Every structure is written in structure tokens, then in C-alpha cells.
C-alpha positions as CSV (number, residue, x, y, z in Angstrom):
1,X,-31.1,124.7,84.3
2,X,-33.6,124.7,87.2
3,X,-35.7,128.4,87.4
4,X,-36.6,129.5,90.9
5,X,-39.8,131.5,91.6
6,X,-40.0,134.5,93.4
7,X,-40.5,133.0,96.7
8,X,-37.5,130.4,96.4
9,X,-35.3,133.7,95.0
10,X,-36.2,135.8,98.1
11,X,-35.2,132.9,100.3
12,X,-32.2,132.6,98.5
13,X,-31.2,136.1,98.7
14,X,-31.7,136.2,102.2
15,X,-29.9,133.2,102.8
16,X,-26.8,134.8,101.3
17,X,-27.2,138.1,103.1
18,X,-27.2,136.1,106.7
19,X,-23.9,134.2,105.4
20,X,-22.2,137.3,104.7
21,X,-23.3,139.0,107.9
22,X,-22.0,135.8,109.7
23,X,-18.8,136.3,108.0
24,X,-18.4,139.9,108.7
25,X,-19.1,139.3,112.7
26,X,-16.5,136.3,112.4
27,X,-14.0,138.8,110.7
28,X,-14.5,141.4,113.5
29,X,-14.1,138.9,116.5
30,X,-11.0,137.4,114.9
31,X,-9.2,140.9,114.3
32,X,-10.7,142.6,117.6
33,X,-7.9,143.6,119.9
34,X,-7.8,141.5,123.2
35,X,-9.6,142.7,126.3
36,X,-6.9,143.9,128.7
37,X,-6.9,142.5,132.1
38,X,-7.7,144.8,135.0
39,X,-4.9,146.8,136.4
40,X,-3.9,145.5,140.0
41,X,-1.9,148.1,141.5
42,X,1.0,147.4,143.8
43,X,0.0,147.6,147.3
44,X,1.1,150.7,149.3
45,X,2.9,149.6,152.8
46,X,0.9,150.3,155.7
47,X,1.8,152.7,158.7
48,X,3.7,150.3,161.4
49,X,3.6,149.2,164.1
50,X,0.4,147.7,162.6
51,X,-1.4,144.7,164.9
52,X,-2.3,141.8,162.8
53,X,-5.1,139.3,164.1
54,X,-3.5,135.9,165.4
55,X,-3.5,133.2,162.4
56,X,-6.3,130.8,163.1
57,X,-6.8,127.4,161.5
58,X,-9.6,127.5,158.7
59,X,-13.0,125.8,159.0
60,X,-15.8,124.4,156.8
61,X,-19.3,122.9,157.8
62,X,-17.4,122.1,161.2
63,X,-14.1,120.5,160.0
64,X,-10.7,122.1,161.1
65,X,-7.6,122.1,158.5
66,X,-4.2,121.5,159.8
67,X,-0.5,121.0,158.3
68,X,1.6,118.4,160.0
69,X,4.7,119.1,158.7
70,X,7.0,116.5,160.6
71,X,4.5,113.6,159.7
72,X,4.2,114.9,155.9
73,X,0.5,115.1,156.2
74,X,-2.6,117.4,156.3
75,X,-5.6,116.4,158.4
76,X,-9.1,117.6,159.3
77,X,-10.3,117.5,163.0
78,X,-14.0,117.5,163.8
79,X,-14.7,120.9,166.1
80,X,-17.2,119.6,168.0
81,X,-15.5,116.2,169.4
82,X,-11.6,116.9,168.6
83,X,-11.6,113.6,166.4
84,X,-9.7,113.2,163.4
85,X,-11.6,113.2,160.6
86,X,-9.3,112.6,157.7
87,X,-5.8,112.3,156.7
88,X,-4.5,113.2,153.5
89,X,-1.2,112.5,151.4
90,X,-2.2,114.6,148.5
91,X,-1.9,113.3,145.0
92,X,1.5,111.5,145.7
93,X,2.8,113.0,149.0
94,X,3.8,116.2,150.5
95,X,7.3,117.2,149.6
96,X,8.4,119.7,152.2
97,X,12.3,120.5,152.0
98,X,12.1,123.6,154.4
99,X,10.0,125.2,156.7
100,X,6.7,126.4,154.4
101,X,4.0,124.0,154.5
102,X,0.5,125.7,154.8
103,X,-3.0,125.7,153.5
104,X,-6.1,128.2,153.1
105,X,-9.6,128.2,152.1
106,X,-10.8,130.3,149.5
107,X,-13.9,132.7,149.8
108,X,-15.6,129.7,147.9
109,X,-14.7,127.1,150.5
110,X,-12.3,125.4,148.3
111,X,-9.4,124.3,150.3
112,X,-6.0,124.5,149.0
113,X,-2.7,123.0,150.1
114,X,0.9,124.5,149.6
115,X,3.0,121.5,148.0
116,X,6.5,123.8,148.2
117,X,8.8,120.8,146.6
118,X,6.6,120.0,143.7
119,X,6.0,124.0,143.5
120,X,2.2,123.9,143.1
121,X,-0.9,124.0,145.0
122,X,-3.1,121.3,145.6
123,X,-6.9,121.3,146.1
124,X,-8.2,118.4,148.2
125,X,-11.9,117.5,149.3
126,X,-12.8,119.6,152.1
127,X,-15.2,116.4,153.6
128,X,-12.6,113.6,152.8
129,X,-9.1,115.0,151.9
130,X,-9.2,113.4,148.5
131,X,-7.0,115.1,145.8
132,X,-9.0,117.0,143.0
133,X,-6.4,119.3,141.3
134,X,-3.4,121.1,141.4
135,X,-2.5,124.8,140.1
136,X,0.5,126.0,139.6
137,X,1.7,129.2,137.5
138,X,2.2,129.2,134.1
139,X,5.8,130.8,134.4
140,X,7.7,127.9,136.6
141,X,8.6,129.0,140.0
142,X,12.4,129.0,140.6
143,X,14.3,127.4,143.2
144,X,13.9,124.0,145.0
145,X,10.6,125.1,146.9
146,X,8.0,127.9,145.9
147,X,6.0,129.5,146.8
148,X,6.6,129.9,150.3
149,X,3.6,131.5,151.5
150,X,0.2,131.8,149.8
151,X,-3.6,133.0,149.9
152,X,-6.4,131.4,147.9
153,X,-8.3,134.9,146.9
154,X,-12.0,135.0,145.4
155,X,-12.5,134.0,141.8
156,X,-10.1,131.0,141.8
157,X,-7.3,133.8,142.1
158,X,-3.9,133.3,143.9
159,X,-1.5,135.3,146.1
160,X,1.8,134.2,146.7
161,X,5.2,134.9,148.4
162,X,8.3,133.8,146.8
163,X,11.8,133.3,147.6
164,X,14.4,133.9,144.8
165,X,12.4,136.2,143.0
166,X,11.7,138.1,146.6
167,X,8.5,139.1,145.1
168,X,4.7,138.8,146.6
169,X,2.3,137.9,143.3
170,X,-1.5,138.0,142.3
171,X,-2.0,135.4,140.0
172,X,-5.3,134.5,137.7
173,X,-6.4,130.8,137.8
174,X,-4.8,130.2,134.6
175,X,-1.7,130.7,136.1
176,X,-1.0,134.1,134.5
177,X,0.6,136.9,136.3
178,X,-2.0,139.4,137.2
179,X,0.7,141.8,139.0
180,X,3.8,141.9,140.9
181,X,2.2,143.4,144.3
182,X,5.3,143.8,146.0
183,X,8.9,143.4,144.2
184,X,11.5,143.7,146.7
185,X,10.9,141.3,149.6
186,X,13.7,140.5,151.9
187,X,16.1,137.7,150.9
188,X,15.1,135.1,153.5
189,X,11.5,133.1,153.7
190,X,11.7,133.1,157.6
191,X,10.9,137.1,157.4
192,X,7.9,136.5,155.5
193,X,4.2,136.6,157.3
194,X,1.0,135.9,155.5
195,X,-2.3,135.4,157.3
196,X,-5.7,135.1,156.1
197,X,-8.2,136.2,158.4
198,X,-11.9,136.5,157.5
199,X,-11.8,138.9,154.2
200,X,-8.6,140.1,154.3
201,X,-4.7,138.9,153.5
202,X,-2.4,140.4,155.9
203,X,1.4,140.3,154.7
204,X,4.7,141.7,156.4
205,X,8.4,141.3,156.0
206,X,11.0,142.0,157.9
207,X,14.2,143.7,156.6
208,X,17.1,143.3,159.5
209,X,19.3,145.2,157.2
210,X,17.3,148.2,157.2
211,X,15.7,147.4,160.5
212,X,12.2,147.7,159.5
213,X,9.2,145.7,158.8
214,X,6.6,146.6,156.1
215,X,3.3,145.6,155.8
216,X,0.3,145.1,153.5
217,X,-3.3,144.1,153.5
218,X,-5.5,143.1,150.6
219,X,-9.1,142.4,150.5
220,X,-9.8,138.8,149.1
221,X,-12.4,140.1,146.8
222,X,-10.1,142.7,145.3
């Protein structure tokens, strides 16, 4: 049997105590309740009529971005010369069954394009148009082509206007729903308007049966 001197015994006891403390910390972490996501309240409609800014093509570093629904393509134009800088088909082509086909630039200068028939968003390199990644909600979107409108917010979040569900939703980068911002949009996607201008997203919904228009604003950093 090996005998330990006082120094060795002290070191052994310290090691045992450190292991015990680590085990307690691991147990606390495993049994702690999950931290709830920040609560984002539903949007309150604005007084109407409210004049929204005119939609403008987003730009990054002298390139202006456009969707061409007729040719199922996305392209960039050099602002100073008007030349086409690149044309992109995304990862495997843009599937556009209806009228919805749009793009947006996030506050972090990420270029995202709606691919409605594939029910996802695709990120392109803003300098070359090369495909980078795709994003879609964790819960699959309904119907043939959704979302029909979207905005890229700060921190990798997305705001969508969705037909079928008839809702405006706020999503986390993971695809989880942070909140349903508007729960009762009108039945037709043609009644939906979404404009991302500077740090604000403007949304409106025409409800012809009620002869009214509802409008909302949300800051891209909220």
C-alpha cells in the first residue's frame, strides 16, 4: 500500500474538491430552466391614411440589386455605369409560380432573395451573385409558394408575410417563430405590401370586404 505524505494528501483532497465542484456546476446547468426568448408583442396598426416611402432597389458598395420575374433571375447593376455586374440563378434556379419574387439586404449587408416555390430564402454573395446559404422556418411553410413578402432584420431575423396562414411572423435565425406580429391578414397576397426603407419596415394589408387598409411599422433592430 502506497503511503502519501502531507503534500500529496493535500493535493489529492484539492483535486477531489475541484471535481466535486465541477460536478455541482454541471448538475446546475443541466437542471436549470431554459432562458425564455424575448417577448415581441403583436404590432399595433397605424392610423390611416399613412404615406409610406416609395420602394427602392437596395444597394451595397455601388451595386444595385433587382429581381427579374420574367427571366427567373436576380442581377446586380453598377450604379455609376449602369452595367450588369452579375446575373444569378441561386442554388438551383428560382421557382416563381406566382407574382411574389423579391429580395432584401439586412442591416449587416447580407443579400437575401425570396425563392417562393422552394419555400425558402437564399443568401447570395453581393459582389458575385454566388449562392451562399438558404434559410427556411423550422415549421414548413404551407402551400405551393411562401412567404410572399419578407424583410431581413438585424441579427439574422426575418419578418414574413405568409398566405395560407394569413399571418405576418417574426422568425429567429434558427427558423423558430419569435412571434406572430399580425394574425389575420386578408385572403389575397395581392393585398400585401412590404417596404424596407432604411431602418424601418412598412407593411400594409388591404381588406376590401371591410373597405379598409391596415398599416404597421417595425424597426429592423427591435
